[in-house]
C-alpha positions as CSV (number, residue, x, y, z in Angstrom):
1,X,0.0,0.0,0.0
2,X,1.3,3.4,-0.9
3,X,2.0,5.6,2.1
4,X,-0.1,8.8,2.0
5,X,1.6,12.1,1.5
6,X,2.5,14.0,4.6
7,X,4.3,17.0,5.8
8,X,7.8,16.4,7.3
9,X,10.3,18.6,9.1
10,X,13.5,19.5,7.1
11,X,16.7,21.1,8.1
12,X,17.6,22.2,4.6
13,X,18.8,25.7,5.7
14,X,20.3,24.9,9.1
15,X,23.6,26.6,8.6
16,X,21.9,29.8,7.3
17,X,19.5,30.0,10.2
18,X,22.1,29.3,12.7
19,X,24.2,32.1,11.3
20,X,21.2,34.5,11.3
21,X,20.4,33.6,15.0
22,X,24.1,34.0,16.0
23,X,24.4,37.4,14.5
24,X,20.9,38.8,14.7
25,X,19.2,36.9,17.5
26,X,15.5,36.8,17.4
27,X,15.1,38.1,13.9
28,X,14.1,34.8,12.3
29,X,11.5,34.2,15.0
30,X,10.2,37.7,14.6
31,X,9.8,37.4,10.9
32,X,8.1,34.0,11.2
33,X,5.6,35.4,13.7
34,X,4.9,38.5,11.5
35,X,4.3,36.3,8.4
36,X,4.6,36.9,4.7
37,X,1.3,38.7,4.3
38,X,2.4,41.6,6.4
39,X,6.1,41.4,5.5
40,X,5.5,41.8,1.7
41,X,3.1,44.7,1.7
42,X,3.8,48.5,1.9
43,X,4.5,49.6,5.5
44,X,6.0,46.2,6.3
45,X,7.2,45.8,9.9
46,X,10.1,43.7,8.7
47,X,12.4,46.7,8.4
48,X,11.9,47.7,12.0
49,X,12.4,44.1,13.1
50,X,15.7,44.1,11.2
51,X,16.7,47.4,12.9
52,X,15.6,46.1,16.4
53,X,17.8,43.0,15.9
54,X,20.9,45.1,15.2
55,X,20.9,44.5,11.4
56,X,22.2,47.9,10.4
57,X,25.6,47.1,12.0
58,X,26.0,43.6,10.4
59,X,28.9,44.6,8.2
60,X,30.4,47.3,10.5
61,X,33.7,46.1,11.9
62,X,33.8,45.2,15.6
63,X,36.2,48.0,16.4
64,X,33.5,50.5,15.3
65,X,30.8,48.8,17.4
66,X,29.4,46.6,14.7
67,X,29.0,42.8,14.3
68,X,31.9,42.4,11.9
69,X,30.2,39.8,9.7
70,X,32.4,38.1,7.1
71,X,31.3,37.8,3.5
72,X,30.4,34.1,4.2
73,X,28.4,35.1,7.3
74,X,26.6,37.8,5.3
75,X,25.5,35.7,2.4
76,X,24.1,33.1,4.8
77,X,22.2,35.8,6.7
78,X,20.7,37.2,3.4
79,X,19.6,33.8,2.2
80,X,17.9,33.0,5.6
81,X,16.1,36.4,5.5
82,X,15.1,35.9,1.8
83,X,13.3,32.7,2.8
84,X,11.2,34.6,5.3
85,X,10.8,38.0,3.5
86,X,12.0,38.6,-0.1
87,X,11.3,42.3,0.4
88,X,13.4,42.6,3.5
89,X,16.3,40.7,1.9
90,X,16.3,42.9,-1.2
91,X,16.0,46.2,0.8
92,X,18.7,45.3,3.3
93,X,21.1,44.3,0.5
94,X,21.1,48.0,-0.6
95,X,22.0,49.1,3.0
96,X,24.8,46.5,3.2
97,X,26.2,47.6,-0.1
98,X,26.5,51.2,1.1
99,X,28.0,50.1,4.4
100,X,30.6,47.8,2.8
101,X,31.8,50.7,0.6
102,X,32.2,52.9,3.7
103,X,34.1,50.2,5.5
104,X,36.5,49.9,2.5
105,X,36.9,53.7,2.4
106,X,37.5,53.9,6.2
107,X,40.6,51.6,5.9
108,X,42.3,54.0,3.5
109,X,41.2,57.3,4.8
110,X,41.5,59.7,7.7
111,X,38.1,61.2,7.0
112,X,34.6,60.9,8.6
113,X,33.9,57.3,7.5
114,X,34.9,55.6,10.8
115,X,32.7,58.0,12.7
116,X,29.7,57.3,10.5
117,X,30.2,53.5,10.8
118,X,30.2,53.8,14.6
119,X,26.9,55.8,14.3
120,X,25.4,53.2,12.0
121,X,26.1,50.4,14.4
122,X,25.3,52.2,17.7
123,X,22.3,54.2,16.5
124,X,21.1,51.5,14.1
125,X,21.0,53.8,11.1
126,X,19.7,52.6,7.7
127,X,21.3,53.7,4.4
128,X,19.4,53.8,1.1
129,X,21.3,53.5,-2.1
130,X,20.9,56.2,-4.8
131,X,23.1,54.6,-7.4
132,X,21.9,54.0,-10.9
133,X,19.3,51.2,-11.1
134,X,16.0,50.4,-12.7
135,X,16.8,51.2,-16.3
136,X,17.6,48.2,-18.5
137,X,21.2,48.4,-19.7
138,X,22.1,51.5,-17.7
139,X,25.6,51.7,-16.3
140,X,25.5,51.0,-12.5
141,X,27.9,54.0,-12.0
142,X,26.0,56.5,-14.1
143,X,25.2,59.3,-11.7
144,X,21.5,59.9,-11.0
145,X,22.1,63.2,-9.3
146,X,23.8,66.5,-10.3
147,X,25.8,68.7,-8.0
148,X,26.1,72.5,-8.1
149,X,28.4,74.8,-6.1
150,X,27.1,78.3,-5.1
151,X,28.6,80.7,-2.5
152,X,31.0,78.0,-1.4
153,X,28.2,75.5,-0.7
154,X,27.3,72.2,-2.4
155,X,23.8,71.4,-3.6
156,X,22.4,68.2,-5.1
157,X,19.4,67.7,-7.3
158,X,18.0,64.7,-9.0
159,X,15.6,61.8,-8.8
160,X,16.2,58.1,-7.8
161,X,13.5,55.6,-8.6
162,X,13.0,53.0,-7.4
163,X,15.0,53.5,-4.2
164,X,14.7,50.7,-1.6
165,X,14.3,51.7,2.1
166,X,13.1,55.1,0.9
167,X,10.6,55.3,3.8
168,X,12.9,54.1,6.6
169,X,16.3,55.4,5.5
170,X,18.3,57.6,7.8
171,X,20.9,58.5,5.1
172,X,20.8,58.4,1.3
173,X,24.0,57.5,-0.6
174,X,24.0,59.1,-4.1
175,X,26.4,59.1,-7.0
176,X,27.3,62.5,-8.3
177,X,29.9,64.1,-10.6
178,X,32.2,66.8,-9.0
179,X,34.9,68.8,-10.7
180,X,38.5,68.2,-9.7
181,X,41.3,70.8,-9.5
182,X,41.8,70.6,-13.3
183,X,38.1,71.0,-14.1
184,X,37.6,67.4,-15.0
185,X,34.6,65.6,-13.6
186,X,35.1,62.8,-11.1
187,X,32.6,60.4,-9.7
188,X,31.8,60.9,-6.0
189,X,29.5,59.5,-3.4
190,X,27.5,61.9,-1.3
191,X,25.8,61.0,2.0
192,X,22.6,62.9,2.6
193,X,20.5,62.9,5.8
194,X,16.9,61.8,5.1
195,X,15.5,64.8,6.9
196,X,17.4,67.3,4.7
197,X,15.3,70.2,3.4
198,X,14.4,69.6,-0.3
199,X,14.4,65.8,0.0
200,X,11.1,64.2,-0.7
201,X,9.8,60.6,-1.0
202,X,6.9,60.0,-3.3
203,X,4.9,56.9,-4.2
204,X,6.3,55.0,-7.1
205,X,6.3,51.2,-6.7
206,X,3.1,49.9,-8.3
207,X,3.7,46.1,-8.2
208,X,2.5,43.8,-5.5
209,X,5.8,41.9,-5.7
210,X,8.5,43.1,-3.3
211,X,6.2,45.9,-2.1
212,X,7.7,45.7,1.4
213,X,11.1,46.9,0.2
214,X,9.9,50.5,0.3
215,X,11.2,51.0,-3.3
216,X,9.6,54.4,-4.0
217,X,10.8,57.6,-5.6
218,X,13.3,59.9,-3.8
219,X,13.5,63.5,-5.2
220,X,16.2,66.0,-4.3
221,X,15.7,69.6,-5.1
222,X,18.7,71.8,-4.3
223,X,19.6,69.8,-1.2
224,X,22.6,71.3,0.6
225,X,25.3,68.7,1.4
226,X,28.2,69.0,3.8
227,X,31.4,68.8,1.7
228,X,32.8,66.5,4.4
229,X,30.1,64.0,3.5
230,X,31.3,63.7,-0.1
231,X,33.7,60.8,-0.9
232,X,35.5,61.3,-4.3
233,X,36.4,58.0,-6.1
234,X,38.9,57.2,-8.7
235,X,36.5,56.2,-11.4
236,X,38.0,56.4,-14.9
237,X,36.4,57.3,-18.2
238,X,37.0,53.8,-19.6
239,X,34.5,52.5,-17.0
240,X,37.1,50.6,-15.0
241,X,36.2,50.3,-11.3
242,X,38.5,51.8,-8.7
243,X,39.5,49.6,-5.8
244,X,36.8,50.9,-3.4
245,X,34.0,50.4,-6.0
246,X,35.2,46.9,-6.8
247,X,34.9,45.9,-3.2
248,X,31.5,47.5,-2.8
249,X,30.1,45.9,-5.9
250,X,31.5,42.5,-5.0
251,X,29.5,42.7,-1.8
252,X,26.4,43.8,-3.7
253,X,26.5,40.9,-6.2
254,X,27.1,38.3,-3.5
255,X,24.4,39.6,-1.2
256,X,21.7,40.2,-3.9
257,X,22.4,36.7,-5.3
258,X,22.1,35.1,-1.9
259,X,18.9,37.1,-1.2
260,X,17.1,35.7,-4.3
261,X,18.5,32.2,-3.6
262,X,16.7,32.5,-0.3
263,X,13.4,33.3,-2.2
264,X,13.6,30.2,-4.4
265,X,14.9,28.2,-1.4
266,X,11.5,28.9,0.3
267,X,9.9,27.0,-2.6
268,X,12.4,24.2,-2.4
269,X,11.9,23.9,1.3
270,X,8.2,23.4,0.7
271,X,8.9,20.6,-1.8
272,X,11.4,18.9,0.5
273,X,8.7,18.9,3.3
274,X,6.2,16.9,1.3
275,X,6.6,13.2,0.9
276,X,3.9,13.1,-1.8
277,X,6.4,14.6,-4.3
278,X,8.7,12.2,-6.0
279,X,12.2,12.1,-4.4
280,X,13.8,12.7,-7.8
281,X,12.0,16.0,-8.1
282,X,12.7,17.1,-4.6
283,X,16.4,16.2,-4.9
284,X,16.8,17.9,-8.2
285,X,15.4,21.2,-6.9
286,X,17.6,21.0,-3.8
287,X,20.7,20.1,-5.7
288,X,20.2,23.1,-8.1
289,X,19.9,25.7,-5.3
290,X,22.6,24.2,-3.2
291,X,25.0,24.2,-6.1
292,X,24.4,27.9,-6.7
293,X,24.9,28.6,-3.0
294,X,28.2,26.7,-3.1
295,X,29.3,29.1,-5.9
296,X,28.3,32.1,-3.8
297,X,30.0,30.8,-0.7
298,X,33.1,30.0,-2.7
299,X,33.5,33.6,-3.8
300,X,32.7,34.8,-0.3
301,X,35.3,32.5,1.2
302,X,38.0,33.8,-1.2
303,X,37.0,37.4,-0.3
304,X,37.6,36.7,3.4
305,X,41.3,36.2,2.5
306,X,41.6,39.6,0.9
307,X,42.2,42.4,3.3
308,X,43.9,45.0,1.1
309,X,41.5,47.0,-0.9
310,X,44.0,47.6,-3.7
311,X,44.6,43.8,-4.1
312,X,44.2,43.1,-7.9
313,X,42.5,39.8,-7.0
314,X,39.3,41.8,-6.0
315,X,38.6,42.4,-9.7
316,X,38.8,38.7,-10.4
317,X,36.6,38.0,-7.5
318,X,34.0,40.5,-8.8
319,X,34.1,38.8,-12.2
320,X,33.6,35.4,-10.5
321,X,30.7,36.9,-8.5
322,X,29.0,38.1,-11.7
323,X,29.5,34.6,-13.3
324,X,27.8,33.0,-10.3
325,X,25.0,35.6,-10.2
326,X,24.1,35.1,-13.9
327,X,24.2,31.4,-13.6
328,X,22.0,31.6,-10.5
329,X,19.5,33.7,-12.5
330,X,19.1,30.9,-15.0
331,X,18.8,28.3,-12.3
332,X,16.2,30.2,-10.3
333,X,13.9,30.4,-13.4
334,X,14.1,26.7,-14.0
335,X,13.8,25.7,-10.4
336,X,11.0,28.0,-9.5
337,X,8.9,26.6,-12.4
338,X,9.8,23.1,-11.3
339,X,8.7,23.8,-7.7
340,X,5.4,25.4,-8.7
341,X,4.6,22.4,-10.9
342,X,5.5,19.8,-8.3
343,X,3.7,21.6,-5.5
344,X,0.5,21.5,-7.6
345,X,-2.4,23.7,-8.4
346,X,-3.9,23.6,-4.9
347,X,-0.8,25.1,-3.4
348,X,-0.7,27.7,-6.1
349,X,-4.2,28.9,-5.5
350,X,-4.6,28.0,-1.8
351,X,-2.8,30.9,-0.1
352,X,-0.9,32.8,-2.8
353,X,2.5,32.3,-1.2
354,X,3.7,29.9,-3.8
355,X,2.7,32.2,-6.6
356,X,4.3,35.1,-4.8
357,X,7.6,33.4,-4.2
358,X,7.8,32.4,-7.9
359,X,7.2,35.9,-9.0
360,X,9.6,37.5,-6.5
361,X,12.4,35.1,-7.4
362,X,12.5,36.5,-10.9
363,X,13.6,39.9,-9.6
364,X,17.4,39.1,-9.6
365,X,17.4,39.7,-13.4
366,X,16.5,43.4,-12.8
367,X,19.4,44.3,-10.6
368,X,22.5,45.9,-12.1
369,X,24.6,45.3,-14.0
370,X,22.3,43.6,-16.5
371,X,23.5,40.5,-18.3
372,X,23.2,42.1,-21.7
373,X,25.3,45.1,-20.6
374,X,28.1,42.9,-19.2
375,X,28.3,40.3,-22.1
376,X,31.1,42.1,-24.0
377,X,32.9,43.0,-20.7
378,X,32.9,39.4,-19.5
379,X,34.2,38.2,-22.8
380,X,37.1,40.7,-22.3
381,X,37.7,39.4,-18.8
382,X,37.8,35.8,-20.1
383,X,40.3,37.0,-22.7
384,X,42.5,38.4,-19.9
385,X,41.4,42.0,-20.0
386,X,40.2,44.3,-17.1
387,X,36.7,44.3,-15.8
388,X,34.6,47.3,-17.0
389,X,31.1,48.3,-16.1
């Protein structure tokens, strides 16, 4: 007699959840109690739960009051969060990207960065990212804001949409062009307090998918910026990344890939917990997502060994992270479809969670840099050339 299908407990994501509990104790339980219906809608309490758990200081070094998470820790945390709340995983990736860039800058600067990192950790400040995003094929470093200088003061104007964490941010990081001593324009990153006069947040995100990420429109109209809160980079006109940007974008690609792996892992976890689904189907889905995570963790482990920001190996690591990210995009599409089919029509229509996770998992393809934009550049890398964006 065939044994009836039943629900079983699985420990598919044990290492990720143990890492999340060790670094941000209580967050997984809090997100579970809130539930996806509340976490994935506008006004989600997930962001506050993340803040309460100390999440803003995850990547801040211990010497500055933070948790000092390694890249390996961080990708596991993001995957675990992505299982519970795709919106929160995506939103917090943007925060971590900005923090990681500040950490890299603080190690090679005597400026304000270390003081800001201490404030982020101790006051649990959230950073939104105003870098280029949302336009297919647009360069990730293309400034979305313009800067003007009048009477010895700096003013920034522009629009960023979508901008995750727009409703909860304490600071906005924005890419701008500033003139150097010779009159040539250089790319810089400005940090702008959310309460600055002239900064407004308007409704923008119209989709039901990832609605809890607070990805609305941020408008700056002649917002005055403290010159000390502007970090000039070494961005070149041939689109090569400088060392600080390389480190920042390596973090971004790893974390955003891990976040969406978490989303599709939520579907796989549902499959693994049902004995009525053929073992071949359950194993195939689990193998696919675990193989992708092994790739992410491999790059993360190699990044742990690199402490010097100027190490040429960082560029190779970023190229590897992009390879893993694009391969993961393809895997997610196939695996999500496989999970939806295996879980069946009743799961699809019963609560909406399966349909939601399948839709949300597709979002990785929309984050910069797009696959089409990077095709020629990756071919150059494979031929031994530098990575350009």
